[in-house]
N, C-alpha and C positions, 0 to 999 in steps of 0.2 A: 587862629593860627593857620598859616599857610601850609601848602602841600610840602614846600621845601623844609619847614621846621619838622613836620612829622617824618618826613623821609630820612632827614638826618638823625632824628631821635631813633628811628627803627634801625639804621645803620650802625648807631652806636650800640645799641642793644644787641645786635647780632655779634658785633665785635666782642663785646663783653662776654658772650657766651661762647665764642670760637675758642678752639684749643690754642694754647700758648705755642710759642716757637718750638718747644721740645715735644709737642703733641699732648701736653698737659690739658685735660678738659676744664680744670678749675685754677687757672693761673692766680687769679685774684686771691682766692682762698688760701693758696700756698704762700703767696706773698704776706697776706695777713698774718698767717700762723708763724712765719719767720719773724716778723716784727714782734708779735705777742711773745713768742719763745724768748727773743732777746731781752725783751723788757723784764719778763718774769725772772730771767737769770739775773739780771740787774738787781731786782728785788730781793732775791735770794742772798745775793753777795752783800747788799746793805744790811739785811736782817743779821746775817752772820757777823758783820763788823760791829753792829750795834750790840749784839750780845757780848762780844769780846770788850768793848768799851764799857758796857754796863757793869762788867765784873769789877772794874776798878773805880768807876764813878757813875753809878746809876742815874743821877740827876742830869748828867750830860746827854742822856738818851731820850728822856721824856719828851721835852719840846720837839726835837727833830722827829720823833716817832708820831706825835700828835699831828704835826704839820703834814707828814707823809700820808696819814690816814685821811686827813682832810682833803689832800690833793687827790688822793684815789677816788674819794667820793665825788669830787667835781668832775673828774674824768668820766666816770661811770654815768653821772647824770648827763654829761654832754653826749655819751654814745647813746643813751636812751632817747635823748631829743632828736638826734639825727637819724635814728633808725626806726623812729615811730611814724 
């Protein structure tokens, strides 16, 4: 690997650690927090809707709940793979 590649990598690393436009020392962490918070809100809304539907027709909720759980497992597996 040449000097240009290492220099570019160091520059990207410094940019990643640099404060964001509002002086935030961790802009990526805050962006990630916002994304996760939004997704968790969606999960809560879906769970509340599922509870409402289950009161009238429990069988209608079982398959989507299982699919949702499997989907979460795949997402977590993907996160583990990309962060290891």
